[in-house]
LORO-32945 format. One record per residue: residue number from 1; residue in three letters; x, y, z of N, C-alpha, C, CB in turn. Coordinates in steps of 0.05 Angstrom, whole numbers. Glycine has a CB too. Example, Ala and Ser with C-alpha at 12.3 -4.5 7.8 and 13.67 -1.06 7.14 Angstrom:
REM LORO-32945
- n,res,n_c1,n_c2,n_c3,ca_c1,ca_c2,ca_c3,c_c1,c_c2,c_c3,cb_c1,cb_c2,cb_c3
- 1,ALA,264,-114,156,246,-90,156,264,-66,156,226,-89,181
- 2,SER,257,-45,142,273,-21,143,258,1,157,282,-12,114
REM end
This chain:
REM LORO-32945
- n,res,n_c1,n_c2,n_c3,ca_c1,ca_c2,ca_c3,c_c1,c_c2,c_c3,cb_c1,cb_c2,cb_c3
- 1,MET,2006,-928,375,1992,-905,381,1994,-886,357,2002,-893,406
- 2,ILE,2013,-886,343,2017,-869,320,1995,-877,300,2045,-872,308
- 3,LYS,1990,-902,298,1969,-910,280,1943,-898,288,1967,-941,279
- 4,ARG,1938,-898,313,1913,-887,323,1913,-857,318,1909,-893,353
- 5,THR,1933,-844,322,1935,-816,318,1931,-810,289,1962,-804,328
- 6,LEU,1944,-826,272,1941,-822,243,1912,-827,235,1960,-841,228
- 7,ILE,1901,-847,245,1873,-853,239,1856,-830,248,1864,-880,251
- 8,LEU,1862,-820,272,1846,-799,283,1849,-774,266,1853,-793,312
- 9,ILE,1873,-768,257,1878,-745,240,1864,-748,214,1909,-741,236
- 10,CYS,1865,-772,202,1852,-777,177,1822,-773,180,1858,-806,166
- 11,LEU,1812,-783,202,1783,-780,206,1776,-750,209,1775,-796,232
- 12,ILE,1792,-736,223,1787,-707,227,1789,-693,200,1808,-695,247
- 13,VAL,1809,-700,183,1812,-688,157,1787,-694,140,1838,-697,143
- 14,PHE,1780,-720,140,1756,-728,125,1732,-713,136,1752,-758,126
- 15,GLY,1730,-712,162,1707,-698,174,1705,-669,166,1708,-700,205
- 16,PHE,1730,-655,167,1730,-627,159,1724,-624,129,1757,-614,166
- 17,SER,1735,-643,114,1730,-641,85,1700,-645,79,1747,-661,69
- 18,PHE,1689,-664,93,1660,-668,89,1645,-644,100,1651,-694,104
- 19,ALA,1655,-634,122,1641,-610,134,1643,-587,115,1653,-603,161
- 20,LEU,1667,-584,103,1670,-561,84,1653,-566,59,1699,-558,77
- 21,MET,1651,-590,50,1634,-596,28,1605,-591,36,1637,-625,18
- 22,GLY,1598,-598,60,1571,-594,70,1565,-565,74,1567,-609,96
- 23,CYS,1586,-549,79,1582,-520,83,1571,-507,58,1608,-507,91
- 24,THR,1583,-514,35,1573,-502,11,1544,-512,6,1591,-509,-14
- 25,ASP,1540,-538,11,1513,-548,9,1495,-536,31,1512,-579,10
- 26,GLY,1506,-531,54,1491,-519,76,1481,-492,69,1508,-518,101
- 27,VAL,1498,-476,55,1489,-449,47,1466,-451,27,1513,-433,35
- 28,LYS,1470,-470,9,1449,-474,-11,1423,-484,3,1457,-494,-33
- 29,GLN,1428,-502,22,1404,-512,37,1391,-490,53,1412,-535,55
- 30,LYS,1408,-473,65,1397,-450,80,1381,-432,62,1419,-435,95
- 31,GLU,1392,-426,39,1378,-409,19,1352,-423,11,1396,-404,-5
- 32,GLU,1354,-449,6,1330,-463,-2,1309,-463,20,1337,-492,-10
- 33,ILE,1319,-467,45,1301,-466,68,1288,-439,70,1316,-473,94
- 34,GLU,1304,-418,67,1293,-390,68,1273,-386,46,1316,-369,65
- 35,ASN,1279,-396,22,1260,-394,-1,1235,-409,5,1273,-404,-27
- 36,LEU,1239,-433,16,1215,-449,24,1199,-436,45,1224,-477,33
- 37,LYS,1213,-423,65,1198,-409,86,1183,-385,74,1218,-398,108
- 38,ALA,1195,-371,56,1182,-349,43,1158,-359,26,1201,-333,24
- 39,ALA,1162,-381,12,1140,-392,-3,1118,-402,15,1150,-415,-21
- 40,LEU,1126,-413,38,1106,-422,58,1091,-399,69,1120,-437,81
- 41,GLU,1104,-377,74,1091,-353,84,1071,-342,63,1111,-331,92
- 42,VAL,1080,-341,38,1062,-332,16,1038,-351,14,1078,-332,-11
- 43,THR,1044,-377,15,1022,-397,13,1003,-394,37,1033,-425,12
- 44,GLN,1014,-390,61,997,-387,84,980,-361,82,1014,-386,110
- 45,SER,993,-340,72,979,-315,68,956,-318,47,998,-293,58
- 46,GLU,963,-332,25,942,-338,5,920,-355,17,955,-351,-19
- 47,ARG,927,-375,33,907,-392,46,889,-375,64,921,-414,63
- 48,ASP,902,-357,80,886,-339,98,867,-322,81,904,-322,115
- 49,ASP,877,-311,59,861,-294,41,837,-311,30,877,-283,18
- 50,LEU,844,-335,22,823,-352,11,802,-359,33,835,-378,-1
- 51,LYS,812,-364,57,793,-370,79,775,-346,84,809,-377,105
- 52,ALA,786,-322,83,770,-297,86,750,-295,64,788,-272,88
- 53,LYS,759,-300,39,741,-299,16,718,-320,19,756,-303,-10
- 54,VAL,726,-344,28,706,-365,32,686,-357,53,720,-392,40
- 55,ALA,695,-344,74,677,-335,95,658,-313,84,693,-323,119
- 56,THR,669,-295,68,653,-274,56,632,-286,37,671,-253,41
- 57,ILE,642,-304,21,624,-317,1,602,-333,16,639,-335,-18
- 58,THR,610,-346,38,590,-361,54,570,-342,65,604,-377,76
- 59,GLN,578,-319,76,559,-300,86,541,-290,64,574,-276,99
- 60,ASP,553,-283,41,537,-274,18,516,-296,10,555,-267,-6
- 61,ARG,526,-321,9,508,-343,1,485,-345,21,524,-369,-1
- 62,ASN,492,-343,47,472,-345,68,451,-322,66,485,-345,96
- 63,GLN,461,-298,60,443,-276,56,425,-280,32,459,-249,53
- 64,LEU,437,-289,10,422,-295,-14,401,-317,-9,440,-302,-37
- 65,GLN,409,-337,6,390,-359,12,367,-348,29,404,-382,27
- 66,LYS,374,-330,48,353,-317,64,334,-301,46,366,-298,86
- 67,GLN,345,-286,27,329,-271,9,311,-289,-8,346,-253,-9
- 68,VAL,323,-311,-17,308,-331,-33,285,-342,-16,326,-354,-42
- 69,ASN,290,-348,9,269,-358,27,247,-337,31,281,-367,54
- 70,GLU,255,-312,35,236,-290,38,219,-287,13,250,-264,46
- 71,LEU,233,-287,-10,219,-284,-35,200,-308,-40,239,-282,-58
- 72,SER,208,-332,-32,191,-355,-35,166,-352,-17,206,-381,-27
- 73,THR,170,-342,7,148,-337,25,129,-316,13,157,-328,53
- 74,SER,141,-294,3,125,-273,-10,110,-284,-34,143,-249,-18
- 75,ARG,123,-301,-50,110,-312,-73,87,-330,-65,131,-329,-90
- 76,ASP,91,-346,-44,70,-363,-34,46,-347,-24,80,-382,-12
- 77,GLN,52,-325,-9,31,-307,0,16,-295,-23,43,-285,19
- 78,LEU,31,-286,-43,18,-274,-67,1,-295,-81,39,-263,-86
- 79,GLN,11,-319,-83,-5,-341,-95,-30,-346,-80,12,-367,-97
- 80,ASN,-28,-345,-53,-53,-348,-37,-72,-326,-42,-45,-350,-7
- 81,GLN,-62,-301,-44,-79,-278,-50,-92,-281,-77,-63,-252,-48
- 82,VAL,-76,-290,-96,-87,-294,-123,-110,-315,-123,-65,-303,-143
- 83,ASN,-104,-337,-108,-125,-357,-105,-150,-347,-92,-114,-381,-90
- 84,GLU,-146,-331,-70,-169,-319,-57,-184,-300,-75,-160,-303,-31
- 85,LEU,-169,-284,-90,-182,-265,-109,-197,-280,-131,-162,-246,-122
- 86,THR,-185,-302,-140,-198,-318,-160,-224,-330,-150,-179,-341,-170
- 87,ASN,-223,-340,-125,-247,-351,-112,-268,-329,-108,-240,-364,-85
- 88,SER,-259,-306,-98,-279,-284,-94,-289,-274,-120,-266,-261,-78
- 89,ARG,-273,-275,-141,-282,-267,-167,-304,-285,-177,-259,-266,-188
- 90,GLY,-300,-311,-172,-321,-331,-179,-346,-326,-164,-311,-359,-175
- 91,GLN,-343,-321,-138,-367,-315,-121,-381,-290,-131,-359,-313,-92
- 92,LEU,-365,-269,-136,-377,-244,-146,-391,-248,-173,-355,-222,-149
- 93,GLN,-379,-264,-190,-392,-270,-216,-418,-284,-212,-373,-287,-234
- 94,LYS,-419,-303,-193,-444,-317,-187,-464,-298,-176,-439,-340,-166
- 95,GLN,-456,-279,-158,-474,-259,-147,-485,-241,-169,-460,-243,-125
- 96,ILE,-467,-234,-188,-475,-217,-210,-496,-232,-227,-451,-208,-228
- 97,ASN,-490,-257,-232,-509,-273,-248,-536,-275,-234,-498,-301,-254
- 98,ASP,-535,-279,-207,-560,-281,-191,-575,-254,-193,-554,-288,-162
- 99,LEU,-560,-232,-190,-573,-206,-191,-585,-200,-219,-552,-184,-184
- 100,VAL,-571,-208,-240,-581,-204,-267,-607,-220,-270,-560,-213,-288
- 101,THR,-606,-245,-260,-630,-262,-262,-653,-249,-246,-624,-291,-251
- 102,SER,-647,-240,-222,-668,-227,-206,-678,-202,-219,-656,-219,-178
- 103,ARG,-660,-187,-232,-669,-162,-246,-687,-169,-269,-644,-146,-256
- 104,GLU,-679,-190,-284,-695,-198,-307,-723,-208,-298,-681,-221,-323
- 105,GLU,-723,-222,-275,-749,-231,-264,-766,-207,-255,-745,-250,-241
- 106,ALA,-752,-187,-242,-766,-163,-233,-777,-147,-257,-748,-146,-216
- 107,VAL,-761,-145,-278,-770,-131,-302,-794,-145,-315,-747,-129,-323
- 108,ALA,-793,-172,-315,-815,-188,-327,-840,-183,-310,-808,-218,-328
- 109,LYS,-837,-184,-283,-860,-179,-265,-870,-150,-269,-852,-183,-236
- 110,ALA,-852,-131,-272,-860,-103,-276,-875,-100,-302,-836,-84,-275
- 111,GLU,-865,-113,-323,-879,-112,-349,-906,-125,-347,-862,-125,-371
- 112,LYS,-908,-147,-333,-933,-161,-330,-953,-143,-314,-929,-188,-316
- 113,ALA,-942,-131,-292,-958,-113,-276,-968,-89,-293,-943,-103,-251
- 114,GLN,-949,-78,-309,-957,-55,-326,-978,-63,-346,-932,-44,-341
- 115,ALA,-976,-87,-357,-997,-96,-376,-1023,-99,-361,-988,-124,-388
- 116,GLN,-1022,-109,-336,-1047,-112,-320,-1058,-85,-314,-1041,-127,-294
- 117,ILE,-1040,-65,-308,-1050,-38,-302,-1063,-26,-327,-1026,-20,-293
- 118,ASP,-1050,-30,-350,-1061,-20,-375,-1088,-32,-381,-1042,-25,-399
- 119,LYS,-1090,-58,-376,-1116,-72,-380,-1137,-61,-362,-1112,-103,-376
- 120,LEU,-1129,-59,-336,-1149,-48,-316,-1156,-19,-322,-1137,-50,-288
- 121,THR,-1137,-4,-332,-1142,24,-340,-1163,25,-362,-1116,39,-348
- 122,THR,-1158,8,-382,-1177,6,-405,-1205,-2,-395,-1167,-14,-426
- 123,GLN,-1206,-22,-377,-1231,-31,-366,-1245,-9,-351,-1227,-56,-349
- 124,LEU,-1229,5,-335,-1240,27,-319,-1251,49,-337,-1218,39,-300
- 125,GLN,-1237,55,-359,-1247,75,-377,-1273,66,-390,-1226,81,-399
- 126,GLU,-1274,40,-397,-1299,29,-409,-1322,30,-389,-1294,0,-419
- 127,GLU,-1315,22,-364,-1336,22,-343,-1345,51,-337,-1326,8,-318
- 128,THR,-1325,69,-337,-1332,97,-332,-1350,107,-354,-1307,115,-330
- 129,LYS,-1344,100,-379,-1361,108,-401,-1389,96,-398,-1348,99,-428
- 130,LYS,-1391,71,-390,-1417,58,-386,-1432,72,-364,-1414,28,-380
- 131,VAL,-1418,79,-342,-1431,93,-320,-1442,120,-329,-1412,97,-296
- 132,ARG,-1427,135,-346,-1436,161,-356,-1461,157,-373,-1414,175,-372
- 133,GLU,-1459,136,-390,-1482,130,-407,-1506,123,-391,-1475,107,-427
- 134,LEU,-1501,107,-370,-1524,100,-352,-1534,124,-337,-1515,78,-332
- 135,GLN,-1515,142,-329,-1524,166,-315,-1540,184,-334,-1499,182,-305
- 136,ASP,-1531,186,-360,-1546,201,-379,-1574,189,-383,-1531,203,-406
- 137,GLN,-1575,163,-386,-1600,149,-389,-1618,153,-364,-1596,119,-394
- 138,LEU,-1605,152,-341,-1621,156,-316,-1632,184,-315,-1603,151,-292
- 139,LYS,-1616,204,-324,-1626,232,-324,-1649,234,-344,-1603,251,-332
- 140,LYS,-1646,221,-367,-1668,222,-386,-1693,209,-375,-1659,208,-413
- 141,ILE,-1688,187,-362,-1711,173,-351,-1724,190,-329,-1703,145,-340
- 142,GLN,-1707,201,-312,-1718,218,-291,-1733,242,-302,-1695,227,-272
- 143,THR,-1722,253,-323,-1735,275,-336,-1762,266,-348,-1718,288,-358
- 144,ALA,-1761,243,-360,-1786,232,-372,-1806,226,-350,-1780,207,-389
- 145,VAL,-1797,215,-328,-1815,209,-306,-1826,234,-294,-1800,192,-284
- 146,LYS,-1810,254,-291,-1820,279,-280,-1840,292,-299,-1796,299,-276
- 147,GLN,-1835,290,-325,-1854,301,-344,-1880,286,-342,-1842,300,-372
- 148,LEU,-1878,260,-339,-1903,244,-336,-1918,251,-310,-1896,214,-337
- 149,GLN,-1903,255,-290,-1915,262,-264,-1929,290,-267,-1895,262,-241
- 150,ASP,-1915,307,-280,-1927,334,-284,-1952,333,-301,-1906,353,-297
- 151,LYS,-1951,316,-321,-1975,313,-338,-1998,300,-322,-1969,296,-364
- 152,LEU,-1991,282,-306,-2012,268,-290,-2022,287,-269,-2000,243,-277
- 153,GLU,-2008,303,-260,-2017,321,-239,-2034,343,-252,-1993,333,-224
- 154,TRP,-2032,347,-274,-2048,366,-287,-2074,357,-292,-2037,375,-312
REM end
């Protein structure tokens, strides 16, 4: 039994010596665990900050994408308006060309009509002159006839 007691005492001494050796390591381990916990807290805090930044950036990106989509829609609408204006410009140019052609035709007709009027005016003046001459001749003839009648009556 003494052997057992001795063995038990040796075991206890070894256990305490190991425990005491572990105590110094335990303090270091506790310090290391505390340091690791502090580093973990810092890392978790940084992670949370980064998550918040990611959320903010995602919101900003979504807003910018919305603006890009709105601008694209506005650009497409402006392009459609430009196309419509270009088409209406072409139509207006065609109408202008048609009007210019019509005006030129009207001017040509007016010039032709004016030439006809001038010609008819000249003819009317000539005919009026002939009528006066004929009236003068008729008066002379009537005067001559009257003179002859007067002579015959005498």
